[in-house]
C-alpha positions, 0 to 999 in steps of 0.5 A: 794063393799058394797051396801046398802039396796035396797028393789027393789033388795030384791025383786028380791032375789032368793039366799042368800050366806053368806061369813065368814071371817078367823079372824070370829071364827064360829063352823061349827054346828052354822053356819046354824043358824046364817046365818038365822040370818042375812039374817033374817036382811040384812038391818042391815049388816054391809057388804051386797052386790046385785050380779046379777044372771040370774033369780034376783040377789043373796044376799051376806052378808060378817059376821062381828064380830059385826054382829055375836055379833048382832044375837049371842044375 
């Protein structure tokens, strides 16, 4: 279930993870750049999730075609 952007949990994010769906075509070479851009603006992503980890939260973004189109500009 997707979460909404939460400034409190954002302050406690200690790791990030990006899920790349099979229907989204992304080359391995461009993944690090796109991942950095997606996590730079998590509030703009369609599918954002905060996963509780021992030391805080992991911000997990599931990349959508719309998200990738936005950050590729």
